[in-house]
MITIMI-666752 format. One record per residue: residue in one letter; x, y, z of N, C-alpha, C in turn. Coordinates in nm, 4 decimals. Example, Ala and Ser with C-alpha at 12.3 -4.5 7.8 and 13.67 -1.06 7.14 Angstrom:
# MITIMI-666752
<res A&n_east 1.3190&n_north -0.5690&n_up 0.7800&ca_east 1.2300&ca_north -0.4500&ca_up 0.7800&c_east 1.3200&c_north -0.3300&c_up 0.7800>
<res S&n_east 1.2850&n_north -0.2250&n_up 0.7080&ca_east 1.3670&ca_north -0.1060&ca_up 0.7140&c_east 1.2900&c_north 0.0030&c_up 0.7870>
***
This chain:
# MITIMI-666752
<res M&n_east 0.3855&n_north 1.9274&n_up 1.5355&ca_east 0.3733&ca_north 1.7730&ca_up 1.4880&c_east 0.2395&c_north 1.7469&c_up 1.4770>
<res L&n_east 0.1516&n_north 1.7814&n_up 1.5467&ca_east 0.0270&ca_north 1.7638&ca_up 1.5203&c_east -0.0575&c_north 1.7953&c_up 1.3988>
<res I&n_east -0.0069&n_north 1.9315&n_up 1.3475&ca_east -0.0163&ca_north 1.9526&ca_up 1.2126&c_east 0.0502&c_north 1.8960&c_up 1.0983>
<res T&n_east 0.1650&n_north 1.8364&n_up 1.1267&ca_east 0.2671&ca_north 1.7592&ca_up 0.9996&c_east 0.1157&c_north 1.6127&c_up 1.0077>
<res L&n_east 0.1117&n_north 1.5427&n_up 1.1329&ca_east 0.0344&ca_north 1.4513&ca_up 1.1367&c_east -0.1180&c_north 1.4460&c_up 1.0461>
<res T&n_east -0.1731&n_north 1.5600&n_up 1.0975&ca_east -0.3088&ca_north 1.6017&ca_up 1.0074&c_east -0.2881&c_north 1.5965&c_up 0.8710>
<res L&n_east -0.1864&n_north 1.7061&n_up 0.8219&ca_east -0.1604&ca_north 1.7135&ca_up 0.6785&c_east -0.1321&c_north 1.5751&c_up 0.5996>
<res G&n_east -0.0762&n_north 1.4706&n_up 0.6811&ca_east -0.0262&ca_north 1.3413&ca_up 0.6270&c_east -0.1440&c_north 1.2500&c_up 0.6258>
<res F&n_east -0.2002&n_north 1.2579&n_up 0.7149&ca_east -0.3255&ca_north 1.1703&ca_up 0.7158&c_east -0.4177&c_north 1.2367&c_up 0.5999>
<res T&n_east -0.4262&n_north 1.3631&n_up 0.5670&ca_east -0.5382&ca_north 1.3881&ca_up 0.4763&c_east -0.4660&c_north 1.3659&c_up 0.3401>
<res I&n_east -0.3228&n_north 1.3945&n_up 0.3233&ca_east -0.2989&ca_north 1.3260&ca_up 0.1978&c_east -0.3311&c_north 1.1850&c_up 0.1581>
<res A&n_east -0.2905&n_north 1.1060&n_up 0.2575&ca_east -0.3209&ca_north 0.9716&ca_up 0.2757&c_east -0.4616&c_north 0.9395&c_up 0.2168>
<res F&n_east -0.5248&n_north 1.0097&n_up 0.2798&ca_east -0.6744&ca_north 0.9681&ca_up 0.2631&c_east -0.7433&c_north 0.9987&c_up 0.1227>
<res T&n_east -0.6835&n_north 1.1005&n_up 0.0619&ca_east -0.6958&ca_north 1.1538&ca_up -0.0692&c_east -0.6573&c_north 1.0707&c_up -0.1598>
<res W&n_east -0.5432&n_north 1.0156&n_up -0.1390&ca_east -0.4863&ca_north 0.9284&ca_up -0.2325&c_east -0.5525&c_north 0.7653&c_up -0.2408>
<res R&n_east -0.6306&n_north 0.7694&n_up -0.1056&ca_east -0.6859&ca_north 0.5978&ca_up -0.0699&c_east -0.7475&c_north 0.5386&c_up -0.1906>
<res Q&n_east -0.8673&n_north 0.6406&n_up -0.2651&ca_east -0.9230&ca_north 0.5499&ca_up -0.3714&c_east -0.8574&c_north 0.5576&c_up -0.5027>
<res T&n_east -0.7759&n_north 0.6361&n_up -0.4977&ca_east -0.7001&ca_north 0.6226&ca_up -0.6593&c_east -0.6138&c_north 0.4939&c_up -0.6394>
<res I&n_east -0.5471&n_north 0.5267&n_up -0.5427&ca_east -0.4314&ca_north 0.3844&ca_up -0.5348&c_east -0.5243&c_north 0.2456&c_up -0.5259>
<res F&n_east -0.6351&n_north 0.2334&n_up -0.4469&ca_east -0.7178&ca_north 0.1329&ca_up -0.4429&c_east -0.7696&c_north 0.0849&c_up -0.6200>
<res D&n_east -0.8259&n_north 0.2154&n_up -0.6789&ca_east -0.9001&ca_north 0.2023&ca_up -0.8299&c_east -0.7783&c_north 0.1314&c_up -0.9011>
<res L&n_east -0.6638&n_north 0.1673&n_up -0.8934&ca_east -0.5465&ca_north 0.1575&ca_up -0.9935&c_east -0.5004&c_north 0.0253&c_up -0.9639>
<res S&n_east -0.4697&n_north -0.0162&n_up -0.8275&ca_east -0.4563&ca_north -0.1826&ca_up -0.7932&c_east -0.5708&c_north -0.2528&c_up -0.8319>
<res Q&n_east -0.7009&n_north -0.2181&n_up -0.8084&ca_east -0.7980&ca_north -0.3140&ca_up -0.8755&c_east -0.7876&c_north -0.3300&c_up -1.0207>
<res S&n_east -0.7497&n_north -0.2260&n_up -1.0808&ca_east -0.7364&ca_north -0.2780&ca_up -1.2241&c_east -0.6368&c_north -0.3399&c_up -1.2444>
<res V&n_east -0.5150&n_north -0.3385&n_up -1.2114&ca_east -0.4237&ca_north -0.4602&ca_up -1.2031&c_east -0.4563&c_north -0.5975&c_up -1.1780>
<res V&n_east -0.5387&n_north -0.5903&n_up -1.0750&ca_east -0.5887&ca_north -0.7563&ca_up -1.0320&c_east -0.6909&c_north -0.7912&c_up -1.1183>
<res N&n_east -0.7707&n_north -0.6868&n_up -1.1699&ca_east -0.8738&ca_north -0.7422&ca_up -1.2832&c_east -0.8142&c_north -0.7607&c_up -1.4077>
<res F&n_east -0.6872&n_north -0.6864&n_up -1.4294&ca_east -0.6149&ca_north -0.7238&ca_up -1.5662&c_east -0.5946&c_north -0.8333&c_up -1.5763>
<res F&n_east -0.5244&n_north -0.8997&n_up -1.4649&ca_east -0.4388&ca_north -1.0231&ca_up -1.4439&c_east -0.5516&c_north -1.1468&c_up -1.4339>
<res L&n_east -0.6475&n_north -1.1412&n_up -1.3468&ca_east -0.6896&ca_north -1.2111&ca_up -1.3105&c_east -0.8652&c_north -1.2418&c_up -1.3886>
<res H&n_east -0.9015&n_north -1.1395&n_up -1.4154&ca_east -1.0511&ca_north -1.1240&ca_up -1.4911&c_east -1.1401&c_north -1.1456&c_up -1.4132>
<res I&n_east -1.1369&n_north -1.0867&n_up -1.3071&ca_east -1.2548&ca_north -1.1436&ca_up -1.1961&c_east -1.3917&c_north -1.0556&c_up -1.1839>
<res E&n_east -1.5105&n_north -1.1075&n_up -1.2227&ca_east -1.6134&ca_north -1.0093&ca_up -1.2539&c_east -1.6994&c_north -0.9676&c_up -1.1054>
<res S&n_east -1.6582&n_north -1.0823&n_up -1.0017&ca_east -1.7615&ca_north -1.0073&ca_up -0.8953&c_east -1.6936&c_north -0.9188&c_up -0.8450>
<res A&n_east -1.7560&n_north -0.8048&n_up -0.8006&ca_east -1.7041&ca_north -0.6808&ca_up -0.7239&c_east -1.6588&c_north -0.7106&c_up -0.5894>
<res S&n_east -1.7264&n_north -0.8109&n_up -0.5103&ca_east -1.6598&ca_north -0.8152&ca_up -0.3914&c_east -1.5315&c_north -0.9146&c_up -0.3791>
<res T&n_east -1.5079&n_north -0.9676&n_up -0.4905&ca_east -1.4180&ca_north -1.0715&ca_up -0.4907&c_east -1.3018&c_north -1.0130&c_up -0.5380>
<res S&n_east -1.3257&n_north -0.9008&n_up -0.6107&ca_east -1.2164&ca_north -0.8182&ca_up -0.6626&c_east -1.1543&c_north -0.7008&c_up -0.5675>
<res S&n_east -1.2572&n_north -0.6680&n_up -0.4754&ca_east -1.2204&ca_north -0.5902&ca_up -0.3938&c_east -1.1186&c_north -0.6538&c_up -0.2805>
<res I&n_east -1.1798&n_north -0.7762&n_up -0.2281&ca_east -1.0978&ca_north -0.8647&ca_up -0.1140&c_east -0.9606&c_north -0.9040&c_up -0.1909>
<res L&n_east -0.9313&n_north -0.9208&n_up -0.3314&ca_east -0.8096&ca_north -0.9489&ca_up -0.4125&c_east -0.7234&c_north -0.8297&c_up -0.4029>
<res T&n_east -0.7859&n_north -0.7313&n_up -0.4445&ca_east -0.7330&ca_north -0.5951&ca_up -0.4287&c_east -0.6492&c_north -0.5662&c_up -0.2858>
<res A&n_east -0.7312&n_north -0.5624&n_up -0.1916&ca_east -0.6978&ca_north -0.5403&ca_up -0.0507&c_east -0.5719&c_north -0.6194&c_up -0.0137>
<res I&n_east -0.5960&n_north -0.7533&n_up -0.0462&ca_east -0.4785&ca_north -0.8466&ca_up -0.0282&c_east -0.3390&c_north -0.7911&c_up -0.0982>
<res F&n_east -0.3500&n_north -0.7559&n_up -0.2375&ca_east -0.2719&ca_north -0.7261&ca_up -0.3218&c_east -0.2211&c_north -0.5884&c_up -0.2703>
<res I&n_east -0.2612&n_north -0.4757&n_up -0.2337&ca_east -0.2243&ca_north -0.4014&ca_up -0.1859&c_east -0.1363&c_north -0.3995&c_up -0.0222>
<res T&n_east -0.1926&n_north -0.5512&n_up 0.0694&ca_east -0.1381&ca_north -0.5449&ca_up 0.1984&c_east 0.0096&c_north -0.5902&c_up 0.1507>
<res I&n_east -0.0121&n_north -0.7128&n_up 0.0510&ca_east 0.1182&ca_north -0.7672&ca_up 0.0062&c_east 0.2526&c_north -0.6862&c_up -0.0199>
<res I&n_east 0.1860&n_north -0.5871&n_up -0.1265&ca_east 0.3056&ca_north -0.4800&ca_up -0.1899&c_east 0.3232&c_north -0.3933&c_up -0.0501>
<res S&n_east 0.2577&n_north -0.3462&n_up 0.0125&ca_east 0.2714&ca_north -0.2714&ca_up 0.1399&c_east 0.4018&c_north -0.3425&c_up 0.2218>
<res L&n_east 0.3677&n_north -0.4598&n_up 0.2799&ca_east 0.4419&ca_north -0.5626&ca_up 0.3444&c_east 0.5958&c_north -0.5320&c_up 0.2859>
<res I&n_east 0.6007&n_north -0.5590&n_up 0.1602&ca_east 0.7497&ca_north -0.5680&ca_up 0.0906&c_east 0.7962&c_north -0.4372&c_up 0.0925>
<res L&n_east 0.7239&n_north -0.3673&n_up 0.0945&ca_east 0.7851&ca_north -0.2021&ca_up 0.1064&c_east 0.8426&c_north -0.1642&c_up 0.2483>
<res M&n_east 0.7297&n_north -0.2132&n_up 0.3172&ca_east 0.7876&ca_north -0.2065&ca_up 0.4605&c_east 0.9200&c_north -0.2935&c_up 0.5051>
<res Y&n_east 0.9236&n_north -0.3859&n_up 0.4680&ca_east 1.0508&ca_north -0.4652&ca_up 0.4715&c_east 1.1798&c_north -0.4357&c_up 0.4385>
<res L&n_east 1.1822&n_north -0.3996&n_up 0.2808&ca_east 1.2953&ca_north -0.3314&ca_up 0.2064&c_east 1.3179&c_north -0.1944&c_up 0.2779>
<res A&n_east 1.2306&n_north -0.1084&n_up 0.3016&ca_east 1.2524&ca_north -0.0092&ca_up 0.3909&c_east 1.3244&c_north -0.0149&c_up 0.5181>
<res A&n_east 1.2719&n_north -0.0955&n_up 0.6085&ca_east 1.3595&ca_north -0.1330&ca_up 0.7201&c_east 1.4948&c_north -0.2197&c_up 0.7285>
<res H&n_east 1.4895&n_north -0.3034&n_up 0.5770&ca_east 1.6553&ca_north -0.3615&ca_up 0.5380&c_east 1.7087&c_north -0.2353&c_up 0.5116>
<res Y&n_east 1.7070&n_north -0.1488&n_up 0.4319&ca_east 1.7972&ca_north -0.0691&ca_up 0.3782&c_east 1.7977&c_north 0.0672&c_up 0.4683>
<res L&n_east 1.7110&n_north 0.0853&n_up 0.5625&ca_east 1.7416&ca_north 0.2109&ca_up 0.6384&c_east 1.7754&c_north 0.1789&c_up 0.7799>
<res K&n_east 1.8208&n_north 0.0500&n_up 0.8026&ca_east 1.8709&ca_north -0.0093&ca_up 0.9400&c_east 2.0164&c_north 0.0650&c_up 0.9670>
<res D&n_east 2.0663&n_north 0.0977&n_up 1.0807&ca_east 2.1923&ca_north 0.1127&ca_up 1.1137&c_east 2.2860&c_north -0.0089&c_up 1.0800>
<res S&n_east 2.3956&n_north 0.0280&n_up 1.0256&ca_east 2.4981&ca_north -0.1090&ca_up 0.9881&c_east 2.5481&c_north -0.1639&c_up 1.1613>
<res Y&n_east 2.6075&n_north -0.2727&n_up 1.1881&ca_east 2.6275&ca_north -0.3276&ca_up 1.2945&c_east 2.7634&c_north -0.2335&c_up 1.3537>
<res E&n_east 2.8161&n_north -0.1718&n_up 1.2944&ca_east 2.9353&ca_north -0.0902&ca_up 1.3256&c_east 2.8774&c_north 0.0174&c_up 1.4271>
<res N&n_east 2.7531&n_north 0.0792&n_up 1.3912&ca_east 2.7085&ca_north 0.1897&ca_up 1.4792&c_east 2.6370&c_north 0.1393&c_up 1.6029>
<res Y&n_east 2.6478&n_north 0.0309&n_up 1.6262&ca_east 2.5812&ca_north -0.0406&ca_up 1.7358&c_east 2.7022&c_north -0.0117&c_up 1.8687>
***
């Protein structure tokens, strides 16, 4: 279990910058932000909102039906 956790963390850490850069490109494309700090903050907010939506959808579609309780 610890090996799986460690490898999962390594994969997530490896992809972190790539996902951030891609998201920053999307934010800059739509909002045309020139300030690096504002762009970084808006990108973090964008990633957070997308992640919350994905967590909500995963929880909604993966929960057991009421018949299994």
